[in-house]
C-alpha positions, 0 to 999 in steps of 0.5 A, a space after each residue: 630844526 628843533 623847537 625851543 621849550 620852556 621859553 615862549 617865543 614872541 611870534 608864531 613858529 614856523 611849521 617846519 620848526 614845530 613839525 619834528 617836535 610834533 611828530 615826537 609828541 604824537 609818538 608818545 601820545 600814541 604809546 599811552 593811548 594804545 596802552 589803554 585799549 590794546 588789551 580789550 580784545 586780548 582780555 578775555 584770553 588773558 584772563 582764561 589763560 591766567 585764571 582770573 575773570 574776577 580780577 579782569 577790571 584791575 588790568 584796565 583799572 590799574 593802569 587808569 588809576 596809576 596814570 591818574 595819580 601822577 598827572 598833577 605831578 608831571 604837570 607841576 614839575 614840568 612848569 617848575 623844571 622844564 619838560 624834556 627830562 620828565 618826558 624822557 623819564 616817563 617814557 623810560 618808566 612806561 618801557 619798564 612797565 611793558 617788560 615787566 608785563 611781558 614776563 608776567 606769569 600771574 594776574 598779579 604780576 600783570 596787574 602790577 605791570 599795568 600800574 608801572 605802565 600807568 605811572 609812565 603813560 600819565 606823563 606822556 599824555 599831559 606833557 605832550 599837551 603842554 609842550 605843544 602849548 609852549 611852542 604853539 599859540 592858542 589860535 593855531 594850536 586848534 589844529 595841532 590839538 585836533 590831530 592829537 585828538 586823533 591819536 585816541 581814534 587811532 588807538 581805539 581801533 589799532 589797540 584792539 586790532 593789534 591786541 586781537 592779532 597778537 592774541 591769534 597769531 603770536 601771543 597776548 604778550 606781544 601787546 607789551 613787548 611791542 611798546 620797547 621799540 616804540 618807546 626807544 624810538 620815542 626817547 630818541 626822538 625826544 632827545 634829538 628834537 626837544 631842546 629847551 632854551 637855558 633858563 635860570 631855575 630855582 630848586 623846586 620845593 616839592 609838595 610831597 604831602 599833597 601828592 601823597 594825599 591826592 594819590 590816597 584820595 584817588 585810590 580810595 575813590 576808585 577802589 570803593 567803586 571797583 570793590 563795593 557791592 561786588 567783592 565786599 558788601 557796601 556796608 562792610 568795614 572794608 568799603 566803609 574804611 575805604 570811604 573814610 580814607 578818601 574823604 579824610 585824604 581829600 580834606 587834608 589835601 585841600 588843607 595842605 594845598 592851602 599852605 604849600 609853597 608849590 602846590 601840586 594842584 594850586 587851589 586858585 585853579 578853581 577860581 576859574 569858571 572856565 576850569 571848573 565847568 570844562 573839568 567837570 564836563 571833561 570827567 563825565 565824558 571820560 566816564 562815557 568814553 572809557 566805560 565803553 572802550 574798555 569793554 566793547 570789544 570783549 562784548 563783540 567777541 562774546 556776544 557777536 561771536 567774532 574773533 579778536 581781530 574781527 572785534 578790533 576791525 568792528 571798532 573802525 567806524 568809530 575810529 574813522 568818524 572820531 578821526 575826521 571830527 577831531 581833525 576837522 573840529 581843530 581846523 575850524 577852530 584855528 581858522 575861525 577862532 570860535 570853539 565853544 559850541 563844538 564841545 557842547 554839540 559833542 557832549 550831546 551826541 555822546 549821551 545819545 550814543 550811550 542811550 543807543 548802546 544801551 538798547 543793544 540785545 544779542 540779536 542786534 545785527 553787527 552793523 547797527 552796533 557799528 553805527 551806534 559806535 560811530 555816533 560815539 566817535 562823533 561826540 568824542 571827536 568834537 569834544 575831547 581836545 577842544 576842552 583842553 584848548 579851553 583850559 590852556 587859553 584861560 591860564 598864563 603860560 607859567 601855569 599852562 602845565 599845572 592847568 592842563 594837568 588839573 583838567 586831565 586828572 579830573 578827566 582820568 578820575 572820570 575814566 577810572 570810575 567809568 571803567 571801574 563802574 562798568 566793570 563792577 556792574 558787568 562782572 557782578 551781573 554776569 556772575 549773577 545772570 550765569 548762576 541764575 540761568 545756567 545749570 551749576 554742572 554745566 557752568 563747572 564743566 566749562 571750568 567756572 566763570 573765571 575760566 570763560 573765554 571766547 574759545 571755551 564758549 564757542 565750544 559750548 552746546 548751542 543751548 548753553 552758548 545762547 545762555 552765556 551770550 545773552 547773560 554777557 549782553 544783559 550784564 553790560 548794556 545796563 551800564 551804558 544807560 546809567 552813564 548817559 545822563 552824565 554826558 547830558 550834564 556835560 552839555 549843560 555845563 559846557 553851555 555856560 562857558 564863556 568864549 574868550 578870544 584865542 591868543 594869537 601868540 605865545 609871548 607872555 604879554 598876551 596872557 593878561 589881555 586874554 585873562 582880563 576878557 575873561 574876567 580874571 584878576 591879577 590876584 588869581 594869576 599869581 605868576 612865577 618869578 621867573 624869566 619873563 614874569 615882569 613882562 607878565 606883570 607889566 601887561 
């Protein structure tokens, strides 16, 4: 059995119809989410081998930045031309980036490969979420979205664990090579199970100018946070120039979107209170999530003196809690139809977990660190996918891809900012603390800060070892404290979201009813004039 995409059904599809499609979507989401975490345990070894500690943050930032830029593009094109072809193309790009990375001999090539991977991964995530909205009504979607959220939980442990095992047993390059067979399998599943219904479509009018300006603005923001105060002074011409590029591009983007025939991010999205509140809150949650996941495995290796594989295993409590919380929340939402307070509570728990993590010291017991990570998993499991469901329920099906992409875009901006900010604070403080606390000759004997790896640190004399360990701890934990208030702001924002009854059908005639309850207007909907648009207008 196969599910029909791009033409909503009038009734809820049978589980046996949705299941094979859902398996394919989960495979793609797992590919994307694994790639965000698989290098976390391998990163210290990679940068030591390629002599690039000062470029460490770019291995993760390049991936997140690239995936962020293309999310709105995939979302809009999916609404215009259908999602199956885009989905297969995104997987293919992702696999190509993995091959380039597997052959990389320098940090520059590896960073470029991660950027290529990101260009594909952005499509995997957003298209998976949009496709499930095509075939499952909002009332039933909660359980599917909850299970999709578990992909993040699984990857948060499986990624570091696989990365650590590959690093110690084979080579860190296998963290890239493994994507090739998995990607081919995902392409095969998409080709077999995703069968869009034939639909008459007009030739899309691509918003090329909007896409380019959005990419410039996003890149400027992330580069400022990555390079400012570290590679360049905040008042330097380079940073001031990047700020100017970001501001000018953002203003120009708004002007272009007002006149574009098919804007990549329609400005009328921002007329929805639900979209605005959940988007900003999701961005703050993204800062906290990726700020922790990107660097905690490295922290555990350096400070707790565990192996890369053990560092991955120590993230298991967070994975288990997040898995249970995400799945349970999704099933409860589907059963009760109530969803508002789960992300509110989740954001509050996330804020508390960031504060707890900021109190870690080099002497903190490992089990305490694991407990704090478990609290983090609880907050993420209760909030992430429910926020996506809120957004999808506030828009007509002709806009579900664009709306979901807009929300995911800003969450990924938060992710890139979180990774860049934590990376900047961490590396800047680490270099400063090591220079301050360690004799210059001892630091030089260890190969300098660029060549520090878990293996090198393990062989240092006890006194020097303790200095390095304390420096790693004192360099990273202040970043967690800075992110805690952002999650607290997310609590306040989500509390003001108006709970709208979840739709019980994927038919277009249910869309206008739910939006009327939410206080939206016909002028806001602006439905696309394709098959079924007349039904929307009549409703």
